[in-house]
LOLUMLUM-996556 format. One record per residue (C-alpha): residue in three letters; x, y, z. Coordinates in Angstrom, 3 decimals. Layout:
REM LOLUMLUM-996556
 pafi        x        y        z
  Ala        X        Y        Z
...
This chain:
REM LOLUMLUM-996556
 pafi        x        y        z
  Met   20.307  -57.332  -18.307
  Gly   22.924  -54.890  -18.413
  Glu   20.724  -51.998  -20.053
  Ala   18.268  -52.480  -17.828
  Ala   20.959  -52.057  -14.894
  Val   21.684  -48.360  -16.344
  Asp   18.462  -47.193  -16.565
  Pro   18.088  -43.877  -15.470
  Arg   14.198  -44.417  -14.627
  Arg   15.840  -47.054  -11.191
  Arg   18.124  -43.643  -10.161
  Val   15.223  -42.119   -9.603
  Pro   16.360  -40.403   -5.813
  Arg   14.736  -41.048   -2.423
  Thr   12.080  -39.819   -1.200
  Asp   13.869  -38.875    2.103
  Val   17.255  -37.995    0.498
  Leu   14.904  -35.532   -1.198
  Leu   13.412  -34.027    1.640
  Ala   16.738  -33.767    3.616
  Asp   17.870  -31.358    0.841
  Pro   17.775  -27.756    2.323
  Ala   16.295  -26.196   -0.273
  Val   13.330  -28.361   -0.124
  Ala   13.884  -28.927    3.085
  Ala   12.803  -25.414    3.597
  Ala   10.131  -25.432    1.459
  Val    8.979  -27.803    3.653
  Ala    8.894  -25.445    6.611
  Thr    6.729  -22.908    5.123
  Leu    4.020  -25.263    3.373
  Gly    3.425  -27.766    4.850
  Arg    4.899  -31.684    4.466
  Ala    2.539  -33.211    2.702
  Arg    2.320  -31.027   -0.294
  Val    6.571  -30.584   -0.588
  Lys    5.902  -35.070    0.047
  Ala    3.419  -34.663   -2.755
  Ala    5.245  -32.313   -5.338
  Val    7.879  -34.643   -4.259
  Ala    5.842  -37.767   -5.419
  Arg    4.971  -35.932   -9.257
  Ala    8.137  -35.364   -9.615
  Gln    9.536  -39.163   -9.521
  Gln    6.427  -40.071  -11.562
  Arg    8.596  -37.811  -13.809
  Val   11.258  -39.664  -13.704
  Arg    9.849  -42.581  -14.465
  His    7.484  -41.594  -17.659
  Gly   11.444  -40.693  -19.124
  Glu   10.245  -36.572  -18.398
  Ile   13.218  -35.640  -16.988
  Thr   16.032  -37.209  -15.876
  Pro   16.992  -38.338  -11.951
  Asp   19.203  -35.274  -11.361
  Glu   16.133  -32.503  -12.440
  Val   14.091  -33.917   -9.851
  Arg   15.007  -31.459   -6.928
  Asp   14.598  -28.819   -9.496
  Ala   11.766  -30.369  -10.480
  Val   10.210  -30.245   -6.951
  Leu   11.145  -26.564   -6.364
  Ser    9.613  -25.036  -10.028
  Asp    6.459  -27.500   -9.378
  Leu    5.794  -25.808   -5.411
  Pro    3.862  -22.258   -5.079
  Ala    5.014  -18.921   -4.181
  Pro    4.177  -19.071    0.158
  Gly    3.216  -15.651   -0.142
  Pro    3.684  -12.407   -1.740
  Arg    7.268  -11.904   -2.936
  Ala    9.486   -9.117   -1.701
  Val   10.433   -6.800   -4.483
  Leu   13.133   -3.652   -5.086
  Asn   11.069   -0.529   -5.398
  Ala   13.569    0.713   -8.818
  Thr    9.859    2.887  -10.387
  Gly   10.728    6.338   -8.898
  Val    6.543    5.592   -7.412
  Val    7.366    6.241   -3.823
  Leu    3.797    4.830   -3.595
  His    3.029    1.811   -5.878
  Thr   -0.576    0.072   -5.604
  Asn    0.926   -2.860   -7.554
  Leu    3.696   -3.270   -5.092
  Gly    1.655   -2.723   -1.957
  Arg    1.823    1.346   -1.636
  Ala    3.703    2.046    1.681
  Pro    6.596   -0.946    3.177
  Leu    6.254   -0.768    6.124
  Ser    8.700    0.511    8.851
  Pro   11.330   -1.846   10.629
  Ala    8.675   -0.661   13.556
  Ala    5.995   -1.958   12.632
  Val    6.924   -4.864   11.431
  Asp    8.286   -5.633   14.431
  Ala    4.991   -5.099   16.332
  Leu    3.104   -6.840   13.420
  Val    5.917  -10.104   14.073
  Ala    5.249   -9.221   18.069
  Ala    1.544   -9.015   17.742
  Ala    1.524  -12.229   15.396
  Gly    0.706  -14.320   18.539
  Cys   -1.626  -13.686   22.203
  Thr   -1.839   -9.980   22.532
  Asp   -3.643   -8.098   24.734
  Val   -5.570   -6.069   21.726
  Glu   -8.880   -6.657   23.942
  Leu   -7.574   -6.699   27.376
  Asp   -6.674   -4.414   30.586
  Leu   -3.721   -6.600   32.162
  Gly   -3.821   -4.192   34.437
  Thr   -7.283   -4.805   36.080
  Gly   -7.733   -8.585   33.764
  Arg  -10.950   -7.025   32.254
  Arg  -11.787   -6.387   28.784
  Ala  -10.266   -3.114   27.392
  Arg  -11.447   -0.887   23.721
  Arg   -9.840   -2.796   21.238
  Gly   -7.161   -1.006   19.504
  Arg   -7.627    1.544   22.632
  Asp   -3.520    1.960   21.851
  Thr   -3.637    2.370   18.336
  Leu   -6.147    4.860   19.107
  Ala   -4.787    7.008   21.316
  Ala   -1.538    6.989   19.345
  Leu   -3.990    8.315   16.757
  Ala   -5.625   11.198   18.296
  Ala   -1.647   12.242   19.729
  Ala   -1.063   12.613   15.759
  Val   -4.095   14.948   15.477
  Pro   -4.989   16.806   18.546
  Asp   -7.227   18.509   16.172
  Ala   -9.989   15.377   16.345
  Ala  -11.894   15.145   19.317
  Ala  -12.393   11.223   18.382
  Val  -11.217    8.385   16.080
  His  -11.684    5.235   14.641
  Val   -9.942    2.396   12.501
  Val  -11.475    0.628   10.513
  Asn   -9.280   -1.934    7.908
  Asn   -9.472    0.627    4.658
  Gly  -10.266    4.142    3.065
  Ala  -13.055    2.763    1.229
  Ala  -14.536    1.158    4.167
  Ala  -13.943    4.623    6.484
  Leu  -16.299    5.811    3.862
  Val  -18.908    3.206    3.811
  Leu  -19.248    3.133    7.017
  Ala  -20.181    7.612    7.458
  Ala  -22.638    6.733    4.440
  Thr  -24.876    3.996    5.181
  Ala  -24.183    5.595    9.713
  Leu  -25.322    9.124    8.445
  Ala  -27.071    8.353    5.383
  Ala  -28.939    5.875    4.568
  Gly  -32.026    6.750    3.129
  Arg  -30.832   10.355    3.093
  Glu  -28.483   12.457    0.391
  Ile  -25.574   13.065    0.238
  Val  -25.186   16.395   -1.642
  Val  -21.179   16.043   -3.586
  Ser  -19.914   17.682   -6.682
  Arg  -19.852   16.687  -10.309
  Gly  -16.109   17.345  -10.346
  Glu  -15.626   14.832   -7.392
  Leu  -17.511   11.613   -8.258
  Val  -14.082    9.983   -9.171
  Glu  -12.684    6.584   -9.812
  Ile  -10.683    5.035   -7.101
  Gly   -8.752    2.526   -8.797
  Asp  -10.022   -1.080  -10.299
  Gly  -13.236    0.028  -12.020
  Phe  -14.622    1.122   -8.544
  Arg  -16.134    4.393   -8.811
  Leu  -17.111    6.387   -5.703
  Pro  -20.861    7.073   -6.886
  Asp  -21.560    2.933   -7.220
  Leu  -19.563    2.769   -4.163
  Leu  -22.297    5.042   -1.771
  Ala  -25.221    3.908   -3.572
  Ser  -24.580    0.702   -2.674
  Thr  -25.024    2.563    1.473
  Gly  -28.467    2.870    0.780
  Ala  -27.531    6.999    0.459
  Arg  -29.496    8.733   -2.521
  Leu  -26.294   11.235   -4.048
  Arg  -26.962   14.816   -4.250
  Glu  -25.164   16.144   -7.746
  Val  -24.435   19.562   -7.568
  Gly  -22.068   21.971  -10.191
  Thr  -20.065   20.712  -12.975
  Thr  -17.334   18.944  -13.970
  Asn  -14.759   22.007  -13.816
  Arg  -16.782   24.900  -12.225
  Thr  -18.844   24.381   -8.547
  Thr  -19.891   26.843   -6.058
  Arg  -21.469   27.702   -2.839
  Asp  -24.169   28.705   -4.094
  Asp  -24.372   25.018   -5.909
  Tyr  -24.368   22.813   -2.380
  Ala  -26.710   25.531   -0.496
  Arg  -29.206   25.185   -3.159
  Ala  -29.154   21.556   -2.459
  Val  -29.059   21.422    0.837
  Gly  -32.344   20.543    3.144
  Pro  -33.650   18.869    5.281
  Asp  -33.533   15.766    3.838
  Thr  -29.097   15.811    3.992
  Gly  -27.287   13.881    5.393
  Phe  -24.078   14.823    5.042
  Val  -22.126   17.279    2.128
  Leu  -18.958   15.163    0.482
  Lys  -16.132   17.066    0.165
  Val  -13.884   14.423   -1.841
  His  -10.241   15.642   -2.615
  Pro   -8.801   14.488   -6.548
  Ser   -6.494   12.391   -5.103
  Asn   -5.353   10.705   -8.177
  Phe   -6.032   13.537  -10.823
  Val   -5.745   16.853  -11.708
  Val   -7.926   19.414  -14.028
  Thr   -6.796   22.619  -14.547
  Gly   -8.122   25.863  -16.819
  Phe  -11.363   27.431  -16.630
  Thr  -12.317   25.862  -12.896
  Ser  -13.600   26.607   -9.381
  Ala  -14.047   24.021   -6.334
  Val  -15.797   25.139   -3.135
  Gly  -13.312   24.753    0.444
  Val  -14.057   22.743    3.412
  Gly  -14.111   26.617    5.498
  Asp  -17.008   27.583    3.402
  Leu  -18.508   24.209    3.013
  Ala  -19.076   23.873    6.919
  Thr  -21.236   27.419    7.039
  Leu  -23.901   25.312    5.091
  Gly  -25.306   23.698    8.052
  Val  -25.419   20.150    7.488
  Pro  -22.066   17.577    8.902
  Val  -19.096   17.915    6.520
  Val  -17.676   15.102    5.263
  Ala  -14.395   15.527    4.100
  Asp  -12.214   12.428    2.454
  Ile   -9.307   13.350    1.781
  Gly   -7.448    9.657    0.093
  Ser   -4.123   10.189    0.718
  Gly   -3.582   10.162    4.775
  Leu   -1.174   13.290    5.559
  Leu   -2.451   13.436    9.105
  Thr   -0.421   17.377    8.766
  Ala    0.524   19.862    6.207
  Asp    4.068   18.344    5.189
  Pro    5.874   21.611    2.876
  Leu    6.721   19.390    0.251
  Leu    3.718   18.730   -0.849
  Pro    1.577   21.981   -0.296
  Ala   -1.931   20.747   -2.687
  Glu   -2.313   18.168    0.027
  Pro   -4.855   18.368    2.029
  Asp   -3.887   17.145    5.607
  Ala   -6.438   15.786    8.874
  Ala   -5.324   18.159   11.085
  Gly   -5.992   21.071    8.920
  Thr   -9.463   20.164    7.474
  Leu  -10.966   20.069   10.294
  Arg   -9.379   23.278   11.596
  Ala  -11.373   24.796    8.161
  Gly  -14.773   23.192    9.994
  Ala  -15.184   20.056    8.840
  His  -16.694   16.860   10.897
  Leu  -15.612   14.047    9.606
  Val  -12.836   13.446    8.139
  Thr  -11.362    9.479    6.825
  Ala   -8.477    8.570    4.735
  Ser   -6.324    5.482    4.017
  Gly   -3.143    4.344    6.243
  Asp   -1.468    2.732    3.871
  Lys   -0.119    6.282    1.705
  Leu    1.264    9.358    2.685
  Leu    1.203    8.240    6.432
  Gly    3.024    5.030    5.382
  Gly    1.187    2.551    7.606
  Pro   -0.543   -0.653    6.766
  Gln   -4.080   -0.635    5.240
  Ala   -6.792    1.391    7.127
  Gly   -9.101    4.226    6.753
  Leu   -9.042    6.253    9.215
  Leu  -12.104    7.913   10.932
  Leu  -11.326   11.964   12.686
  Gly  -13.358   13.994   13.374
  Asp  -16.736   15.253   15.843
  Ala  -17.006   13.352   19.098
  Asp  -20.708   12.325   18.452
  Leu  -20.215   11.697   14.500
  Val  -17.493    9.086   15.069
  Asp  -19.499    7.336   18.175
  Arg  -22.350    6.829   15.901
  Leu  -20.044    5.093   13.354
  Arg  -18.126    3.020   15.517
  Arg  -21.999    1.512   17.190
  His  -23.409    0.786   13.934
  Pro  -23.560   -2.401   13.338
  Leu  -21.712   -2.221    9.996
  Ala  -18.599   -1.191   12.158
  Arg  -18.473   -4.600   13.310
  Ala  -17.328   -5.879    9.590
  Leu  -15.115   -3.423    8.701
  Arg  -13.256   -3.833   11.613
  Val   -9.798   -3.972   11.638
  Asp   -7.567   -7.388   13.193
  Lys   -4.361   -6.961   15.726
  Leu   -1.757   -6.611   13.016
  Thr   -3.572   -3.593   11.262
  Leu   -3.835   -2.555   15.123
  Ala   -0.266   -2.998   16.168
  Ala    1.667   -1.897   12.969
  Leu   -0.672    1.004   12.204
  Ala    0.285    2.067   16.425
  Ala    4.002    1.113   15.665
  Thr    4.191    3.746   12.089
  Leu    2.191    6.416   14.398
  His    4.495    5.841   17.666
  Gly    7.911    5.413   15.443
  Pro   11.339    6.694   13.837
  Thr   10.318    7.925   10.161
  Thr    8.810    5.743    7.477
  Pro    9.968    4.530    4.723
  Thr    7.756    5.969    2.488
  Arg    8.212   10.107    4.382
  Ala   12.593    9.187    3.467
  Ala   11.686    8.279    0.477
  Leu    9.460   11.523   -0.204
  His   11.546   13.609    1.318
  Ala   14.999   12.097    0.064
  Asp   18.190   13.640   -0.542
  Pro   18.517   13.777   -5.187
  Ala   22.451   14.284   -4.338
  Val   23.136   11.964   -2.508
  Leu   20.830    9.689   -4.785
  Arg   22.922   10.432   -7.354
  Asp   26.428    9.424   -5.393
  Arg   24.895    6.446   -4.947
  Cys   23.621    5.731   -8.583
  Glu   27.895    6.849   -8.975
  Arg   28.960    4.233   -6.731
  Leu   26.959    1.129   -8.149
  Arg   27.361    2.368  -11.770
  Asp   31.164    2.237  -11.122
  Ala   30.913   -1.395   -9.458
  Leu   29.031   -2.169  -12.253
  Gly   32.205   -0.981  -14.620
  Ala   34.641   -3.111  -12.605
  Glu   33.269   -5.804  -13.349
  Gly   33.238   -4.970  -17.706
  His   29.759   -3.877  -17.468
  Lys   28.856   -0.355  -18.429
  Ala   25.938    1.665  -16.937
  Glu   25.042    5.148  -17.021
  Val   24.055    7.429  -14.231
  Val   21.154    9.914  -14.818
  Pro   18.125   12.725  -13.986
  Ser   15.406   11.227  -13.280
  Val   11.527   12.364  -12.645
  Ala    9.779   10.589   -9.328
  Val    6.212   10.824   -8.230
  Val    3.898   10.132   -5.149
  Gly    1.569    7.980   -7.084
  Gly   -0.531    5.602   -5.019
  Gly   -3.591    8.283   -4.908
  Gly   -1.626   11.241   -3.284
  Ala    0.022   14.647   -4.328
  Pro   -0.881   14.130   -7.769
  Gly    1.423   16.505  -10.124
  Val    3.855   16.882   -8.498
  Glu    7.407   15.598   -9.322
  Leu   10.361   15.090   -7.756
  Asp   13.643   15.616   -8.611
  Ser   15.832   12.018   -8.927
  Trp   18.381    9.611  -10.182
  Ala   18.323    6.393  -11.609
  Leu   21.263    4.130  -13.076
  Ser   19.920    3.543  -17.131
  Leu   20.627   -0.081  -18.028
  Pro   19.649   -1.211  -21.858
  Glu   16.173   -1.860  -21.653
  Arg   17.032   -5.632  -22.926
  Tyr   17.289   -6.657  -18.552
  Ala   13.915   -4.864  -17.826
  Val   12.976   -8.583  -17.690
  Ala   15.245  -11.061  -16.258
  Leu   15.920   -7.902  -13.824
  Arg   11.630   -8.140  -12.992
  Gln   12.219  -11.898  -12.229
  Gly   15.436  -11.737  -10.062
  Asp   16.005  -12.910   -7.148
  Pro   14.466  -10.275   -4.920
  Pro   13.012   -8.706   -8.491
  Val   13.709   -5.393   -9.358
  Leu   11.522   -2.991  -10.959
  Gly   12.416   -0.133  -13.222
  Arg   10.856    1.866  -15.863
  Val   11.223    1.420  -19.134
  Val   12.539    5.352  -20.917
  Arg   12.716    5.241  -24.289
  Gly   14.400    2.409  -24.732
  Arg   16.499    2.385  -21.671
  Leu   15.400    0.395  -18.473
  Leu   16.131    3.186  -15.544
  Leu   16.636    2.167  -11.731
  Asp   15.703    4.926   -9.528
  Leu   17.199    4.507   -6.298
  Arg   14.584    6.614   -4.041
  Cys   12.814    4.294   -3.280
  Val   15.479    1.619   -2.833
  Pro   16.386    1.103    1.057
  Ala   20.171    2.163    0.440
  Asp   21.227   -0.783    2.680
  Ala   20.169   -3.297   -0.558
  Asp   22.202   -0.974   -3.439
  Asp   24.680   -4.555   -2.973
  Thr   21.844   -6.784   -3.541
  Val   20.500   -4.416   -7.070
  Arg   24.180   -4.505   -8.102
  Asp   24.624   -8.506   -7.456
  Val   21.316   -9.076   -9.130
  Val   22.035   -7.175  -12.288
  Leu   25.534   -8.942  -12.161
  Arg   23.722  -12.334  -12.787
  Val   21.471  -10.869  -15.439
  Ala   24.643   -9.890  -17.157
  Asp   26.336  -12.640  -16.622
């Protein structure tokens, strides 16, 4: 009888006590009571089976629950637009706009007249104002969708003339030729991998040409014996020119002289420009279409446009990005190396004061995310032993760096300055 009285299985925490625990209650707020209560029941059953002790029930409940969504991480890799980390982080203004748009909004309503209005009119007006060279603009749900819509509306059953050197793979195994062929268009490849001339295009253009496609190779560089044809020369061929600039740079940036921008490409003669919103623009995932009013209207009215429509959250975040202050992406690109070095040194000294040695070393950051290939950005990093890499990646919050020659480098270019103390705290927890 005495042994039964002390049996730990009889000390299983009550359900109401567990649900009142602050951490468990927070999980209820994000995952719902039913899911959390089921996890509580499973943990209680594990105690009865002798698998865990009563004191371990709370932790067992929390570890059994799924993460409520993607986790926020600190990007210390030195890659400004890291595809695996969601590319461009949104600005505070864009986050606020997104939260505001999460409820009921006037996305398709004119509050003045009480009548239906064009969806996303404020966002489209902001995009048009940002690129006055575009006679009309439209937005779809990503960059690939923008190109698919153009190919479907302008060249289904017809030919798209494109250089062999620009038939790129855009990531995750998806290839431009396959994407375009799926629209019902036929590809008319011209030139060679390393050299294409205007005459190559001219010989291919004919009555069956839907448009000439110019693709910026935004994720690789070809050097040596090469030649390519600019948009200006292509515009003399007498057919529409669609230019996929990829990275979403709206106006020229002196830091990225080889990266085409939407305004300059339109001035050079392109009839339509497609680009991504979550790269150099620094906004949400979106596909931007800018150019000739008649062409844009054809795309906007095509049935496929309805399937590629962006939601109100994207429209709100994109408008705030276009209207708002400097984006985190632009701030990271143009960060002052001297300031980055100073931040690294202060972080090193803070760790040293706690008895943990770190070094400050030069670093080379890159744009990433399918933009400005080959561009290197002088930067600075905190250097730690390689063994810290996994623990920091699994920390709270996760801190991602890069391992170089047996050292973990934490490049602060993409880490907000007000997060330096967080980096210090996570490193100290790992070190201890």
